[in-house]
C-alpha positions, 0 to 999 in steps of 0.5 A: 499499500502506498499512503499519504500520511498528512501531518506526518511529522507531528506527535502521533502522525510520525509514530504512525508512519514509523508504525507503518513502515515497521509492521508493513515492510512493503508499504510506502509512505508520502508525508505532507506536512507543513511544518508549523511549530508543532511538526518537527522534522527530527521526529522522523530524522532516521527515516530520511534515507529509507527509500520507501519514505517521501517528505513533501513540505506543504500545506494541505489547506493549499491545492497546489501542494495537496495535488502534488502529494496526490499525484504520487498515487496514493491508495489511501489517506490518514489525516493527521494534519491539524491544529490540536491544542485546546489553550492555543485555540482560545488565544486565537481560533483563526488557525483551527477553522482554516486547518482544521475544516478548510484542510480537511475540506481540500484533501476532500476534494482532492480525493474526489479528483483523483479517486483516491480508494480511502480517506481516514480522518483523525479526530478526537473524542472532545468532539463529543464534549463532556459526559458525567457518567457512562461513555460516548458511543459513535452515535453521540451527538456531537457537542464541542465545548472549545474552539479547537473540538469545534474545528474537529468536529467541522471537519468530522462533519464535512467528511460525513457529508462528502460519504453521504453526497459523493460517496466519498470512501472515507472513515473517522478515527475518534480517540482519547488522550494520547501519550508517548515519545515526540509529543511537543511539550505544551501538552500535559504529560511532556510538559509536567514530565520535563517541567520536573525533569528541570526541577520546575513546578507543574501548572495544575488547573483548576481543582484537577478533577477533570478525567481523562482517557490515556491511551499510548501512542502505539495503541492509537497507531495500531488501530488507526492501521486496522481501521484503515484496513478492515474498517467500513466506508462511512463509519466513525470508530472510538478508540480509547485506553480504558484507563480514566484518571483525575489530573490530579491522580496523573500528576501525583503519579508523575510525581511519584515517578520522579521522586518528588513530593506535592510541593511542585503542584501549582494549581493555576486558573481553570482553562475556560470552558474546561470539559470536566469528563471524556469517556469512550465506548470502543466495542466497535473497535474491539470487534475488528480485533483490536485491544490496548496492549499498553499498561498505563504506568507501563506506558507512563514509564517508558514515555517519562524515561524517553523525555529523560534520554531525549533531552537534545529533543525537547530542550531547544524546543521549550527554549524557542517559541514555547517559551514565549507561549508558556509565559504569556500562559502560565507565568514564571511557574 
């Protein structure tokens, strides 16, 4: 299979590219990435000389860039390209609308023009909003509460419309919070881990009782790969780790693993529109034959050690644009 992966230099995208080339040695990957602040070419530096891998520097919102990538005649497209950080969407929603909705539209149009056999939209559990009890299934209504979640819901609805109107062969994958290597340190786990490795406090929103379901990135890649090959056109698949914990419990676990006490916690004003709890019913993807393989604590230890051993990856990030963002968001914490 020849895959066009968009946003392949980002966190989940780069892990997916590496997963495909490891699990399917005969496959080829074309990576179209704009290289925004979170798109890091060093994430895939070890693949630069692999003949199965081709990088194209381009923007999914630009039809010329998109057509160049599609001219390679991919058998399928997996769209990871997105603006993803809720806090940044609160600061400036406009770029989220551009990438997550207009960019998805440009890709769908290219799928139609080139008659590409399959398009997989990578989405998020955040499109469902917050749930107090029970779990969201794929038929749950979309009730996004942040500009980020709304932009992803808009992209999902465009994907659905192309299936219903044009018969475009599409699938949607909605996964819970991912963690693992190569995650940009604005997200909670790499932010807290790197802060603690630097001997700094961690900024915890509100009362810390917001609940998230954690999924190791490799398990998500395995699920996406399976859905790509066995999923039914027009269907949506939830992918969760079945590991729901509060942000406070997560923080205390990281403190324990790094031999820090709770004085390293700095409670800060809650995020605007902060969803209280996410939870996914994943029976549908399990029926395809998928199960999460990584134990949460094992995955957390592995992730922590990766950041400990790869300071040359994250320290330059935290000293550049990220430092200005962090100071605006959290001050000198």
